[in-house]
C-alpha positions as CSV (number, residue, x, y, z in Angstrom):
1,M,13.9,0.4,10.5
2,S,10.9,1.3,12.8
3,V,7.6,-0.4,12.5
4,L,6.1,2.9,13.5
5,T,7.7,4.6,10.6
6,D,6.5,1.9,8.3
7,K,2.9,2.4,9.5
8,K,3.1,6.1,9.3
9,F,4.1,6.1,5.7
10,I,1.4,3.4,4.9
11,N,-1.1,5.9,6.3
12,I,0.4,8.7,4.2
13,I,0.2,6.7,0.9
14,S,-3.2,5.3,1.8
15,S,-5.0,8.4,0.3
16,E,-3.7,7.3,-3.1
17,L,-4.7,3.7,-2.7
18,N,-8.1,2.7,-3.9
19,K,-10.4,1.3,-1.2
20,F,-7.6,1.3,1.4
21,K,-8.8,0.1,4.8
22,W,-7.3,-1.1,8.1
23,K,-8.8,-4.4,8.9
24,K,-6.9,-4.9,12.1
25,D,-4.3,-2.8,14.0
26,N,-1.5,-4.5,12.0
27,L,-3.3,-5.5,8.8
28,A,-4.6,-3.3,6.0
29,I,-6.1,-4.0,2.6
30,C,-6.4,-2.1,-0.7
31,R,-6.8,-2.6,-4.4
32,C,-3.3,-3.4,-5.7
33,P,-1.7,-0.4,-7.4
34,I,0.8,-2.6,-9.1
35,C,-1.6,-4.8,-11.2
36,G,-4.8,-2.8,-10.8
37,D,-6.5,-5.8,-9.1
38,S,-9.6,-7.5,-10.4
39,K,-11.0,-6.1,-13.6
40,K,-14.3,-8.0,-13.1
41,N,-15.0,-6.9,-9.5
42,P,-14.2,-3.2,-8.7
43,N,-14.7,-3.9,-5.0
44,K,-12.2,-6.7,-4.7
45,C,-9.1,-5.8,-2.6
46,R,-6.2,-8.3,-2.8
47,G,-3.4,-6.0,-1.7
48,Y,-2.3,-6.5,1.9
49,F,-0.1,-4.6,4.3
50,Y,0.9,-6.9,7.2
51,Q,3.4,-6.8,10.0
52,K,6.0,-9.5,10.5
53,H,9.4,-9.6,12.3
54,G,9.0,-6.0,13.5
55,R,8.4,-4.6,9.9
56,Y,5.6,-4.1,7.5
57,F,5.4,-5.8,4.1
58,Y,3.1,-5.5,1.1
59,K,1.7,-8.5,-0.7
60,C,-0.8,-8.8,-3.6
61,H,-2.7,-12.0,-3.9
62,N,-3.6,-11.2,-7.5
63,C,-0.3,-10.5,-9.2
64,G,2.0,-11.9,-6.6
65,Y,4.0,-8.7,-6.0
66,W,5.8,-8.8,-2.7
67,S,8.1,-6.2,-1.1
68,N,9.0,-4.3,2.0
69,I,7.7,-0.7,2.4
70,Y,10.7,1.0,0.9
71,N,10.4,-0.9,-2.4
72,F,6.6,-0.5,-2.4
73,L,7.0,3.3,-2.1
74,K,9.7,3.3,-4.6
75,E,7.3,1.6,-7.0
76,V,4.2,3.7,-6.4
77,S,5.6,7.1,-5.1
78,P,9.3,7.7,-5.5
79,S,9.1,11.2,-3.9
80,L,7.5,9.7,-0.8
81,C,10.1,7.0,-0.8
82,K,12.8,9.6,-0.4
83,E,11.0,11.1,2.6
84,Y,10.7,7.6,4.1
85,S,14.5,7.0,3.7
86,L,15.2,10.4,5.1
87,E,13.1,9.8,8.2
88,N,14.8,6.5,8.8
89,F,18.1,8.2,8.5
90,K,17.1,10.9,11.0
91,N,16.0,8.2,13.4
92,G,19.6,7.0,13.4
93,M,19.0,4.0,11.3
94,S,20.7,2.9,8.1
95,N,19.2,3.8,4.8
96,T,16.7,1.0,3.8
97,K,18.1,0.7,0.4
98,R,21.6,0.1,1.7
99,N,20.2,-2.3,4.4
100,N,18.6,-4.4,1.7
101,S,22.1,-5.1,0.3
102,K,23.3,-6.6,3.5
103,K,23.4,-10.3,3.9
104,N,21.4,-10.4,7.2
105,D,18.6,-8.4,5.8
106,K,18.6,-10.3,2.5
107,S,18.5,-13.5,4.3
108,R,15.5,-12.3,6.3
109,E,13.6,-11.2,3.2
110,E,14.4,-14.5,1.5
111,S,13.1,-16.3,4.6
112,M,9.9,-14.3,4.4
113,L,9.3,-15.9,1.0
114,N,10.3,-19.3,2.2
115,I,7.9,-19.6,5.1
116,N,4.9,-18.5,3.0
117,F,4.5,-21.9,1.4
118,G,2.5,-22.0,-1.8
119,R,2.6,-18.3,-2.4
120,T,4.1,-16.6,-5.4
121,P,7.2,-14.5,-4.7
122,K,7.6,-10.8,-5.5
123,R,7.8,-10.4,-9.2
124,P,9.8,-7.6,-10.7
125,R,8.2,-6.0,-13.7
126,D,10.4,-7.9,-16.3
127,G,9.6,-11.2,-14.7
128,Y,5.9,-10.4,-14.5
129,K,5.6,-9.5,-18.2
130,I,6.2,-13.1,-19.1
131,L,2.9,-14.0,-17.5
132,E,1.0,-11.1,-19.0
133,G,-1.8,-12.2,-21.2
134,L,-2.2,-15.5,-19.3
135,E,-5.2,-16.2,-17.0
136,C,-4.5,-17.1,-13.5
137,L,-6.3,-20.3,-12.5
138,K,-7.8,-18.8,-9.4
139,D,-9.6,-16.2,-11.5
140,L,-11.3,-18.7,-13.9
141,P,-14.9,-19.7,-13.5
142,E,-15.6,-23.2,-12.2
143,E,-16.9,-24.3,-15.6
144,H,-13.6,-23.4,-17.4
145,E,-11.7,-26.4,-18.7
146,A,-8.6,-25.6,-16.7
147,A,-10.6,-25.2,-13.5
148,K,-12.4,-28.5,-14.2
149,F,-9.1,-30.2,-14.7
150,A,-7.7,-28.8,-11.5
151,N,-10.8,-29.9,-9.6
152,L,-10.5,-33.3,-11.2
153,R,-6.9,-33.5,-10.0
154,I,-8.0,-32.0,-6.6
155,I,-5.2,-29.5,-6.7
156,P,-5.4,-27.5,-3.5
157,K,-7.2,-24.3,-4.2
158,Q,-4.8,-22.3,-2.0
159,H,-2.2,-22.9,-4.6
160,W,-4.3,-22.0,-7.7
161,N,-2.6,-18.6,-7.7
162,L,0.6,-20.4,-8.8
163,L,-1.0,-21.8,-12.0
164,Y,-2.0,-20.2,-15.2
165,Y,-3.9,-21.0,-18.4
166,T,-3.3,-20.3,-22.1
167,E,-5.3,-21.3,-25.1
168,D,-2.3,-21.0,-27.3
169,F,0.8,-22.5,-25.8
170,G,2.6,-22.5,-29.1
171,S,2.6,-18.7,-29.1
172,L,3.8,-18.6,-25.5
173,M,6.7,-20.9,-26.4
174,R,7.7,-18.5,-29.3
175,K,7.5,-15.6,-26.9
176,L,9.8,-17.3,-24.3
177,D,12.2,-18.9,-26.7
178,P,12.1,-17.9,-30.4
179,T,14.6,-20.7,-31.2
180,C,12.4,-23.6,-30.0
181,L,10.1,-25.6,-32.2
182,P,6.7,-24.8,-30.8
183,V,3.6,-26.9,-30.8
184,G,0.5,-25.7,-32.6
185,K,-2.3,-23.7,-31.0
186,E,-3.5,-25.7,-28.0
187,S,-4.8,-25.0,-24.5
188,R,-2.5,-25.9,-21.6
189,L,-2.2,-25.4,-17.9
190,V,0.9,-23.2,-17.4
191,I,3.2,-23.8,-14.4
192,P,5.8,-21.0,-14.0
193,F,9.2,-21.6,-12.4
194,F,10.5,-18.6,-10.4
195,N,13.9,-17.8,-9.0
196,K,14.3,-16.3,-5.6
197,K,14.0,-12.7,-7.1
198,G,10.6,-13.6,-8.6
199,D,11.8,-13.8,-12.2
200,V,10.2,-16.4,-14.4
201,V,13.0,-18.7,-15.5
202,A,10.9,-21.4,-17.2
203,V,7.4,-22.5,-17.8
204,Q,5.9,-26.0,-18.0
205,G,2.8,-26.5,-20.1
206,R,0.5,-29.4,-19.2
207,A,-2.0,-30.4,-21.8
208,L,-5.7,-30.4,-20.9
209,N,-7.7,-33.4,-22.0
210,M,-11.2,-33.6,-20.5
211,N,-12.6,-36.1,-23.0
212,A,-12.2,-39.0,-20.4
213,E,-12.4,-37.3,-17.1
214,H,-12.0,-40.6,-15.2
215,N,-8.7,-41.2,-16.8
216,A,-7.4,-37.7,-17.6
217,R,-3.9,-38.4,-16.1
218,S,-3.0,-41.0,-18.8
219,T,-3.5,-38.4,-21.5
220,V,-1.6,-35.5,-19.9
221,K,1.7,-34.4,-21.5
222,Y,4.3,-31.9,-20.3
223,I,6.3,-29.4,-22.4
224,T,9.0,-27.4,-20.6
225,V,10.5,-24.2,-22.0
226,K,13.5,-22.5,-20.4
227,V,13.6,-18.7,-20.3
228,D,17.0,-18.6,-18.6
229,K,19.3,-20.8,-20.7
230,S,22.1,-20.6,-18.1
231,I,20.2,-22.9,-15.8
232,D,21.3,-26.5,-16.3
233,R,18.7,-28.3,-14.2
234,L,15.3,-27.0,-13.3
235,W,13.8,-27.4,-9.8
236,Y,10.3,-26.3,-9.1
237,G,9.5,-24.6,-5.8
238,L,13.0,-23.6,-4.8
239,W,11.9,-20.0,-4.3
240,R,9.4,-21.0,-1.6
241,C,11.0,-23.8,0.3
242,D,12.7,-23.3,3.7
243,P,16.2,-24.9,3.6
244,K,16.3,-25.0,7.4
245,K,13.4,-27.4,7.5
246,T,13.1,-30.9,6.0
247,V,12.8,-30.5,2.2
248,Y,10.7,-33.1,0.4
249,V,11.8,-33.8,-3.2
250,V,9.2,-35.2,-5.5
251,E,9.1,-35.7,-9.3
252,G,6.3,-33.5,-10.4
253,P,5.5,-29.8,-9.8
254,I,1.8,-30.6,-9.1
255,D,2.8,-33.3,-6.6
256,S,4.8,-30.7,-4.7
257,L,1.7,-28.6,-4.1
258,F,0.3,-31.3,-1.8
259,I,3.2,-31.5,0.6
260,P,4.5,-28.6,2.7
261,N,8.1,-27.5,2.0
262,S,8.5,-29.6,-1.1
263,I,10.2,-29.1,-4.4
264,A,10.1,-31.0,-7.7
265,M,12.8,-32.2,-10.0
266,V,12.2,-31.7,-13.7
267,G,13.8,-34.8,-15.0
268,A,15.2,-37.3,-12.4
269,G,18.6,-36.7,-13.9
270,A,18.7,-33.6,-11.6
271,I,19.7,-36.0,-8.7
272,N,23.3,-35.4,-9.8
273,N,23.1,-31.6,-9.7
274,M,21.7,-30.5,-6.3
275,P,20.8,-26.9,-5.7
276,S,23.5,-25.1,-3.8
277,R,21.1,-23.5,-1.3
278,L,20.0,-27.0,-0.2
279,V,23.5,-28.5,0.3
280,D,23.2,-28.5,4.1
281,S,19.5,-29.2,4.2
282,N,17.8,-32.4,5.5
283,M,16.3,-33.8,2.3
284,V,13.9,-36.6,1.7
285,F,13.5,-37.9,-1.9
286,A,10.1,-39.3,-2.6
287,L,10.2,-40.6,-6.2
288,D,7.1,-42.1,-7.8
289,N,5.9,-45.4,-6.4
290,E,6.9,-47.5,-9.5
291,P,8.8,-50.6,-8.3
292,R,8.6,-52.1,-11.8
293,N,10.1,-49.0,-13.4
294,K,13.8,-49.9,-13.9
295,Q,14.8,-46.2,-14.2
296,I,13.1,-45.2,-11.0
297,V,14.7,-48.1,-9.1
298,Q,18.1,-47.0,-10.4
299,Y,17.5,-43.4,-9.4
300,N,16.6,-44.4,-5.9
301,E,19.7,-46.6,-5.7
302,E,21.9,-43.8,-6.9
303,L,20.5,-41.5,-4.3
304,V,21.3,-44.0,-1.6
305,R,24.9,-44.3,-2.9
306,Q,25.1,-40.5,-2.6
307,G,24.1,-40.7,1.0
308,K,20.7,-39.3,0.5
309,K,17.5,-40.3,2.4
310,V,14.8,-41.9,0.2
311,C,11.2,-42.7,0.8
312,V,10.5,-46.4,0.1
313,W,6.7,-46.6,-0.3
314,P,5.3,-49.3,2.0
315,K,3.2,-52.3,0.9
316,G,-0.5,-51.3,0.6
317,I,0.3,-48.1,-1.3
318,E,-0.7,-48.9,-4.9
319,E,-0.9,-45.4,-6.3
320,K,1.9,-44.2,-8.5
321,D,2.4,-40.7,-7.1
322,I,1.3,-38.2,-4.4
323,N,-1.5,-36.7,-6.5
324,D,-3.0,-40.2,-7.1
325,M,-2.6,-41.0,-3.4
326,S,-4.5,-37.8,-2.4
327,Y,-7.7,-39.2,-3.8
328,S,-8.0,-41.7,-1.0
329,I,-5.5,-40.5,1.6
330,S,-5.2,-37.1,3.3
331,T,-2.1,-35.1,2.5
332,K,-1.3,-35.1,6.3
333,K,-1.3,-38.9,6.3
334,I,0.8,-39.0,3.1
335,K,3.4,-36.8,4.7
336,K,3.3,-39.1,7.8
337,I,3.9,-42.1,5.6
338,M,6.8,-40.4,3.9
339,D,8.4,-39.5,7.2
340,E,7.9,-43.0,8.6
341,N,9.3,-44.7,5.5
342,S,12.4,-42.6,4.7
343,F,15.7,-44.3,5.0
344,S,19.4,-44.0,4.2
345,G,22.5,-46.2,4.0
346,L,22.2,-49.9,4.5
347,E,18.6,-49.8,5.7
348,A,17.6,-47.9,2.6
349,T,19.3,-50.5,0.4
350,A,17.6,-53.4,2.2
351,R,14.2,-51.7,1.9
352,L,14.6,-51.0,-1.8
353,R,15.6,-54.6,-2.3
354,E,12.2,-55.6,-0.9
355,W,10.3,-52.9,-2.7
356,K,11.6,-53.2,-6.3
357,K,10.1,-55.7,-8.7
358,V,12.7,-55.5,-11.6
């Protein structure tokens, strides 16, 4: 596929894209034709065409849609998509659609998702419908209860596009799983779990309690609802981690937003069911800093028995988890502490023996 062909067809379709404009030679913006972009601000343009690895891609920072040019044209102009395929064929290249089924191209596209840490993957229409009706955290005003909560928890704003809000989590539960016993009408922060295709496979609702802002953490409760019942164990962030780099495994989805290339377990029992795509990855397990918690101590010991590398939090770190630590320590320093205090084998066993208090 030629980057020149990509750019040529971007220019052809540009007349149909609201407020299309080339910002740089290899970067263009427009109002997203997939989601319609901001309803409040008609001038906001969150659709981007950008060049990477000798190709152009489209990404919307409002709805999260991501694709190559072939799939973008297929979505917004099927007739032009056929011309695009024909031109690539005439240039002596394989049909884009057929290329996308090849392993090497598929791996490259998956890699594109992996290296863009903290960004939502492409969402097919069916996967996106699950989130329809919810308000994305990044679009909420600062005085909104969910925005206040996120600011209180100092959740990095570059990741607010991954989080949503609903004032009726019970209705959302019934929509996702009619067989579950939903809670009543209550407002919650919604954390979607995606697979690598961009489908929502589960959501986690975090209760919002702003009555005691200084101690909001102690009142927060989680509710997790699976959309895909075939998934035995849930892992948050698998769609955006790069298995070729060190993968940091933490306990909570929000904690994972503070550390690059990290994922979160939903239920520490997942330690016995590792994701297949991470089998050959260098993984560091950084469970909560709770040396008096017998279960956490046992999980760490089991990981060591499995030959895994665990982070044994050093003396002087009093906070329970990464989010708590981030109030007084920079995330860069937290990651450095994790790297310097990660051990396996006999050394991990000795360090855990010194750390645990049960």
